[in-house]
N, C-alpha and C positions, 0 to 999 in steps of 0.2 A: 472491665476487662476488655479489649476490641479482639476476635478474633480474624486469623483471615484463612482462607481454603484456598489453596492456588490452584482448584478447579472450577471452582464458581466463575459462573459467568454474569457479568454487571448490566445489569438495566440499560447504562449507555450502551454494551456491545449489543447487545435486544435490539434495539432503536438502527444501529446504523446495520447493523444487516436487515433488518425489514430495509432501510433506506437502500441496501447496496443492490437487495431484490426487487424494489417496484422500478429502480430507475437504471436494469440492468445496464439497457440500451445508452440509454444515455453515460454510463460508466466507462464500458465500452469503449464510447470515442473520444468522452474527455483521455484516458487512457491510451487511446494512439494518435490523439494532437499531441500531446504534452512527451509524447516518444517520440513523432516525427520532429517537432519543438527540440526536441533536446538531442538529437545524432541522425545525422544524416544517415549513415550505418548502423540503428538501433538495432535492426532481424538480425544481424551477424557479431552484430557485439553483444542485448544484452537480453539472459536466458529467463521469464517471468519463474516465480519459484513457492511463492505464498502470499494469499491475499489478508491482510493482518486487518485485522480486527482491535484493537487496544482497549484496556481497561476505561480511558476518556471516552471511548466512541468513534475517534480518529481513525481511516480504515488507509486504508496504504496498495499496494503490489509489491513485494519484493522479488531484486531482480538481482541476477548473475550477474556480475562483468565477466567477459572469454578470456579477454588482457588484463586483465587484473584482480586473477582469484581472491585476491582477498580483500577487495573492496565489491561491491553492488551499491545499487542506485536504491529506493524508494519511490516510487510515482505516487504521493502522495494525492486524492482524492477527497475524501472529506475531515476534516472543516475545508483545508484552504486545496484549492488545485496546485502545486511543484514537483519539480524534480531533486531528490536530499542526495545527499551520500548516506548508507545502512548508517555508518553509524552515527554518526547526525539522527535521522532520524530514530535508530533507536536510544 
């Protein structure tokens, strides 16, 4: 029988956290580029809230949308770099 513990940190999450720490400057530069490519008014519209590392090891920065509080975006950093809606990401 499988047992699931909601507080367990998975190996993939630890690896991705290490990747983020090791490449923090590169990750921040990627965030800035993805933000500027996505919107010219990014600083005034989107508010970074959470750096999420999924169980799979995928990394994304979740941002709130000032213009649409019910919708936000995810700036995906690993394994692929892109910007998508939070609904699609989560």
